[in-house]
C-alpha positions in Angstrom: 49.4 67.7 82.3 48.2 64.4 83.7 45.0 66.0 84.8 44.4 67.4 81.3 44.7 63.9 79.7 42.2 62.5 82.1 39.8 65.3 81.2 40.1 64.5 77.5 39.7 60.8 78.0 36.6 61.4 80.1 35.1 63.7 77.6 35.6 61.2 74.8 34.2 58.3 76.7 31.1 60.4 77.6 30.5 61.3 73.9 30.7 57.6 72.9 28.3 56.5 75.7 25.9 59.3 74.6 26.1 58.2 71.0 25.4 54.6 71.8 22.5 55.5 74.0 21.0 57.7 71.3 21.3 54.9 68.7 19.6 52.5 71.0 16.8 55.0 71.6 16.2 55.7 68.0 16.3 52.1 67.1 13.7 51.3 69.6 11.5 53.9 68.0 11.5 52.1 64.5 8.7 49.7 63.7 9.7 46.1 62.7 8.7 45.3 59.0 5.6 43.1 58.7 6.3 39.5 57.5 4.4 38.6 54.2 2.8 35.2 53.9 3.6 33.2 50.7 0.6 33.4 48.3 -1.4 30.2 47.8 -0.9 29.0 44.1 -3.9 27.1 42.7 -3.1 24.3 40.2 -5.6 24.4 37.3 -6.0 21.4 34.9 -7.9 21.1 31.7 -10.7 18.6 32.0 -13.5 17.3 29.8 -16.6 15.4 30.8 -16.6 11.7 29.8 -19.0 11.0 27.0 -19.2 7.8 24.9 -20.1 7.4 21.3 -19.6 5.0 18.4 -16.3 6.0 16.7 -15.4 5.0 13.1 -11.6 4.4 13.0 -9.3 4.4 10.1 -5.9 2.9 9.3 -3.6 5.1 7.3 -0.6 3.8 5.4 1.8 4.9 2.7 3.1 3.0 -0.3 4.0 3.0 -3.9 1.8 2.2 -6.9 2.5 -1.1 -8.7 1.1 -2.3 -11.9 -1.3 -5.2 -11.3 -0.1 -7.0 -14.4 3.5 -7.0 -15.8 4.9 -9.3 -18.4 8.3 -10.1 -19.7 8.6 -10.3 -23.5 10.5 -13.6 -24.1 11.2 -15.1 -27.5 10.2 -18.7 -28.0 12.1 -19.1 -31.3 15.4 -18.1 -32.7 16.2 -15.7 -35.6 16.4 -12.0 -36.5 14.0 -9.9 -34.4 12.3 -6.8 -35.6 9.9 -4.3 -34.1 6.2 -4.6 -34.9 3.6 -1.8 -35.3 5.2 0.3 -32.6 8.7 1.3 -31.7 10.5 -0.8 -29.2 11.2 2.1 -26.8 10.4 2.6 -23.1 7.2 4.6 -22.6 5.5 3.5 -25.9 1.8 2.9 -25.5 -0.1 0.2 -27.3 -3.6 -1.3 -27.6 -4.6 -4.9 -27.2 -3.8 -7.0 -30.3 -1.0 -4.7 -31.5 2.0 -6.5 -33.0 4.9 -5.7 -30.7 7.7 -7.6 -32.4 8.3 -10.5 -34.7 11.1 -12.9 -35.6 11.9 -13.5 -39.2 9.9 -16.5 -40.3 10.8 -16.8 -43.9 12.5 -20.2 -43.6 9.9 -21.6 -41.2 7.1 -20.5 -43.5 8.7 -22.1 -46.5 9.3 -25.4 -44.6 5.6 -25.4 -43.6 4.5 -24.9 -47.2 6.7 -27.8 -48.2 5.1 -30.1 -45.6 1.6 -29.1 -46.7 2.5 -29.9 -50.3 3.8 -33.3 -49.3 0.6 -33.9 -47.3 -1.5 -33.0 -50.4 0.5 -35.6 -52.4 -0.2 -38.2 -49.7 -4.0 -37.4 -49.7 -4.1 -37.6 -53.5 -2.3 -41.0 -53.4 -5.0 -42.6 -51.1 -8.1 -41.1 -52.8 -8.4 -44.0 -55.4 -8.2 -46.6 -52.6 -10.8 -44.7 -50.5 -13.1 -44.6 -53.5 -13.0 -48.3 -53.9 -12.7 -49.6 -50.3 -14.4 -46.8 -48.3 -17.0 -45.5 -50.6 -19.2 -44.2 -47.7 -16.5 -41.6 -46.7 -14.9 -40.9 -50.1 -16.9 -37.7 -50.7 -15.7 -36.2 -47.3 -12.1 -36.9 -48.2 -12.5 -35.5 -51.7 -13.9 -32.3 -50.3 -11.1 -32.2 -47.7 -8.4 -32.5 -50.4 -10.0 -29.6 -52.3 -10.2 -27.4 -49.2 -6.4 -27.5 -48.4 -4.6 -24.3 -49.2 -0.9 -24.2 -48.5 -1.1 -20.5 -47.6 -3.7 -21.1 -44.9 -4.0 -23.3 -41.8 -4.6 -26.9 -42.4 -8.3 -27.9 -41.8 -9.2 -30.7 -39.4 -9.3 -34.2 -40.8 -12.7 -35.8 -41.6 -14.0 -38.2 -39.1 -13.3 -41.9 -39.9 -16.4 -44.1 -40.4 -14.8 -47.4 -39.3 -11.8 -48.9 -37.6 -10.7 -50.4 -40.9 -10.6 -46.9 -42.4 -8.7 -45.6 -39.4 -6.1 -48.4 -39.8 -5.7 -47.7 -43.5 -5.0 -44.0 -42.8 -2.6 -44.7 -40.0 -0.5 -47.1 -42.2 -0.3 -44.4 -44.8 1.1 -41.9 -42.3 -1.8 -39.5 -42.7 -2.3 -38.8 -39.0 1.4 -38.4 -38.1 1.9 -36.0 -41.1 -1.2 -34.0 -40.1 -0.1 -33.4 -36.5 3.5 -32.6 -37.6 2.1 -29.9 -39.8 -0.2 -28.6 -37.0 2.9 -28.4 -34.7 4.8 -26.4 -37.3 1.8 -24.1 -37.7 1.8 -23.5 -33.9 5.5 -22.8 -33.9 5.2 -20.4 -36.8 2.7 -18.3 -34.8 5.3 -17.9 -32.1 7.4 -15.8 -34.5 4.9 -12.9 -33.9 4.0 -11.5 -30.5 0.7 -9.5 -30.1 -0.2 -7.4 -27.1 -2.5 -9.3 -24.7 -3.8 -6.0 -23.2 -3.7 -2.3 -23.4 -0.5 -1.1 -21.9 2.9 0.4 -22.3 6.5 -0.7 -22.6 8.4 -0.2 -19.3 11.7 -1.7 -20.3 13.6 -2.7 -23.5 16.6 -5.0 -23.5 17.0 -5.9 -27.2 17.0 -3.5 -30.2 15.2 -4.2 -33.4 17.4 -6.2 -35.8 19.2 -8.2 -33.2 19.6 -12.0 -33.4 17.8 -13.7 -30.6 17.6 -17.3 -29.2 14.7 -19.0 -27.5 14.3 -17.5 -24.0 15.9 -14.2 -24.9 14.2 -11.3 -23.0 13.1 -8.5 -25.3 11.7 -6.2 -22.7 8.8 -5.7 -20.2 5.3 -4.5 -20.7 2.8 -3.3 -18.1 -1.0 -3.0 -18.2 -2.5 0.4 -18.0 -5.7 1.2 -16.1 -5.1 -1.6 -13.6 -2.9 -0.6 -10.7 -2.4 -1.6 -7.1 -1.1 0.3 -4.1 1.1 -1.8 -1.8 1.1 -0.2 1.7 2.9 -1.3 4.8 0.5 -1.7 7.8 1.7 -2.3 11.3 0.9 -5.7 12.7 -1.2 -4.1 15.5 -3.6 -2.6 12.9 -3.9 -5.7 10.7 -6.9 -7.1 12.8 -8.8 -3.9 11.9 -8.4 -4.3 8.1 -10.8 -6.5 6.2 -10.5 -7.8 2.6 -13.0 -6.0 0.4 -13.1 -2.9 2.5 -13.2 0.4 0.6 -10.3 2.8 0.8 -9.5 6.4 0.1 -6.2 6.9 -1.8 -4.8 10.4 -2.3 -1.6 12.3 -3.1 -0.6 15.2 -1.0 1.7 16.4 -3.8 -0.8 16.5 -6.7 -3.9 16.9 -4.6 -5.5 14.0 -6.4 -7.8 11.4 -4.9 -8.9 8.0 -6.0 -11.2 5.3 -4.6 -9.8 1.8 -4.0 -10.5 -1.5 -2.3 -8.5 -3.9 -0.1 -7.7 -6.7 -2.5 -5.6 -9.0 -0.4 -3.5 -9.1 2.8 -0.1 -10.8 3.1 0.2 -13.8 5.5 3.8 -12.8 6.5 5.7 -9.9 7.9 7.9 -7.9 5.4 11.4 -8.2 6.6 12.4 -4.8 5.2 9.6 -2.8 6.9 8.7 -5.2 9.7 5.0 -4.7 8.8 2.4 -6.5 6.8 1.8 -5.7 3.1 -1.7 -4.8 2.2 -2.6 -4.5 -1.5 -5.3 -2.0 -2.6 -6.8 -2.0 -6.1 -7.1 1.5 -7.5 -9.9 2.9 -9.7 -8.1 5.5 -11.7 -11.2 7.1 -13.2 -10.2 10.0 -15.4 -7.2 10.9 -13.4 -3.8 9.8 -14.5 -1.8 7.5 -12.2 1.8 6.4 -12.6 3.6 3.2 -11.8 5.9 3.9 -8.8 4.0 6.9 -7.6 4.1 7.4 -3.8 0.5 7.7 -2.3 -1.3 7.6 1.0 -4.3 5.6 1.9 -7.0 5.7 4.5 -8.8 2.3 5.1 -12.0 2.3 7.2 -11.4 0.0 10.2 -13.8 -1.6 12.6 -16.2 0.8 14.5 -15.6 1.1 18.2 -18.9 1.2 20.1 -19.2 3.3 23.3 -15.7 4.7 23.2 -14.0 8.0 23.8 -11.0 9.4 22.0 -8.4 11.1 24.2 -4.9 12.4 23.6 -2.3 9.6 23.9 -0.1 11.8 26.2 -2.7 11.8 29.0 -2.4 8.0 29.4 -0.2 6.8 32.1 1.2 3.3 32.7 -0.5 2.2 29.4 -4.0 2.1 30.9 -4.4 4.8 33.6 -5.7 8.4 33.5 -6.4 11.1 36.0 -9.9 12.4 36.8 -10.9 15.3 39.1 -13.2 14.5 42.0 -14.2 17.7 43.8 -10.7 19.2 44.0 -8.6 16.0 44.2 -6.8 14.1 41.4 -7.8 10.5 41.3 -6.0 7.9 39.1 -8.3 5.4 37.5 -7.8 2.4 35.1 -9.4 2.4 31.6 -9.8 -0.1 28.9 -7.8 0.8 25.8 -9.7 -0.3 22.6 -7.1 1.1 20.1 -3.9 3.0 20.2 -2.9 5.3 17.5 0.0 7.8 17.0 -1.6 10.7 18.7 -4.8 9.4 20.2 -6.3 6.4 22.0 -9.8 5.2 22.2 -10.8 4.2 25.8 -13.7 3.2 28.0 -14.2 2.2 31.6 -14.9 5.6 33.2 -18.3 6.8 34.3 -20.0 9.2 32.0 -19.8 12.7 33.4 -16.5 12.1 35.1 -14.1 15.0 34.7 -11.2 13.5 32.7 -7.9 15.4 32.7 -7.0 16.0 29.1 -3.5 17.5 29.4 -0.2 15.9 30.4 0.7 16.5 34.1 4.2 16.7 35.6 4.8 15.3 39.1 1.1 14.7 39.6 0.0 12.2 42.2 -3.1 10.7 43.7 -5.2 13.1 45.9 -3.3 16.1 44.7 -5.3 19.3 45.1 -6.2 20.8 41.7 -8.9 22.9 40.2 -10.6 22.0 36.9 -10.8 24.1 33.9 -13.1 22.4 31.5 -12.3 22.5 27.8 -15.3 21.6 25.7 -13.5 21.4 22.3 -10.2 19.6 22.4 -8.4 19.2 19.1 -8.4 15.5 18.7 -8.3 15.6 14.9 -11.5 13.6 14.5 -11.5 13.9 10.7 -11.7 10.7 8.7 -8.1 10.7 7.9 -6.6 12.1 11.1 -8.5 9.6 13.2 -6.7 7.0 11.2 -3.1 7.9 12.2 -1.2 4.8 13.0 
């Protein structure tokens, strides 16, 4: 029995040794896999040859239309107020010279007529003395007496011929009465308010028939055909804007366009917008324009000579760009003439240099790259897109 066990164990061990030997043999016959080298990745960048030209720049800004002339209707006298030849309602249009409102002047008119009647009496009382003592000027005073009409304005007094005559008239109160009447005539005119220009009523605070006192506000009128566009321009762009420069004004909503001109520039920064207000006069032409309308403007700025416009996102450290020399990236400094929202105008590179015109990530000096020139880069060189602030 013991012998049999040894035979079984020997046989099993022999089989295992044979199996291991065969595995080693077959493994030695298998070829090792070839190791693959990592492919070389070439970094391509978009470039554009440096070329300089004169560039017309623009400043674009947004703002609201304001009337260039707005007046408050204030009463200078007291009494019952009534509407004139138009209704006292917001939006009513009127022509220059139209009676807008009037204050009842019955009492003032009667008082003025009474004063003129008394003045006639005073002139009649001095005519005999003038005929005797001041014969050389009697005819003038006689004609003056005849020309007085209590329903019309009092004519000017005749010129005196001597100091003696002047003293005589002063002692009779002729001068003081005359100027009292002229003052009353002027006050009577203030009972009626006529339009000083073509315009419309923008606000009404008192209704027809109300009793008003001096200083009471009746409403507000604005002048039509004379509007301004107040736009907010960043302080960095103010040196590029000149008074008298033409401007294009347009509405993206209505697709309307007007011509304008820079009328004036504020001398201070608007605290609400932290920018400088620029006022543009608008030539409405045949197109309707409304007070308070939101419009955009493009103001031609100074022309940059020998400059190149590039995307703003290819500028590093405010004044550095990448160029490709052979196959190496080189960082170079440039002079920035003007910075806008999307583009910048620069100079300082050699014409013909291959400027990188796309933003690069983790780029560094002497990095190996290959250029892929792009001859037409969308820099939005239109007159308005160039003007982006």
